[in-house]
N, C-alpha and C positions, 0 to 999 in steps of 0.2 A: 757597669756592664751587666748584661743579663747572663745568668748561668744556665746550665743545661737542665731541662725538665726530666724528671724521673717517672717512668710509667712501668707497670707490670702487666704482662699478659695474664689472662684468666688461669692458664696452665701454671704459670710461675707462682701466682697467688696460692693455688691449691697445693703446689709442692712445698711452698714455705709453710703453709698451715700444717702440713704433715710432718714437719721437722720437730723433734722434741723441744719443749718449751724453752729450756735454757739456751740451746743453740739458736732457736728461732729469734729470741730476744736479741742475741748477739748479732745475728745477720741483719735484722731490721734496724738496729741501732747503727750498725756499720754503714748500711746504705744511706740512712738519714744523714749521718755525719760526713761521709765521703763522696756520695754521688748526688744527693739532692742539691740543686742550685750550684753545682761546682763549675769552675771556670774551664777546666779541661779534663774530661774523664779518662783521657789516655795517659795522664801523668800521675794518677793515683797509685800509691804503693801497692804492690802485688798484682798489677794488671799486666796481661799479655794478650797479644792478638791470637785468635783461634786459627790454627793452621787450616788452610783450604777454604776460608770464608772471606767475603769481601769486607763486611762491617762487624764481624763477630769478635767480641773481646771477653776475656774471662777475668774475674776478680777472685782473689784467694781470701777467704775469711775462715781462718783456722783450717780444719780439714774439709770445709764446705767450699763450694764454688758457686758464684753467681755469674751466669752467662748472659751477656747483653748484646744488643745491636745498637751501635752508636750512629746516629744520623746527624752529621755536622751541620748540614744546611738548615735543619729544623731545630738545632740545639736540643736533641732528644736522646735520652738513654732509655731503651726499652728492654727491661729484664724479661728474657724469654724462658729461662730455666734456672732453678736453684736446687742444690742438693749436695749430698755427700760426693766427694771427689771420685769415688769408685764407679758410680753409675751415671753421673750427670752428663757424660759426653756421648752416651750411646744414642743412636738415631737422632742426630742433631737436626733441628729445624733449619731451613734455608736462611742463613744469616748474611 
């Protein structure tokens, strides 16, 4: 069976690059281990749907959040935002 493909928007890449090195390594390793080629991204530990969105899901990685849009028909997880839990939810893109 084919797993989900993981992609990041340019904005998400920039946000991840801005995170301090230790936490950045933790987040990147977590995404590689839990999201890359996974069978069902909606059953990963620490996942919740984002209220008020159609395809928005959030993953908890320590005190950081990875916000993603999941397209089931394309088997695609698109990370749209990543950052500390305090500021990551403001001005959410259309998910």
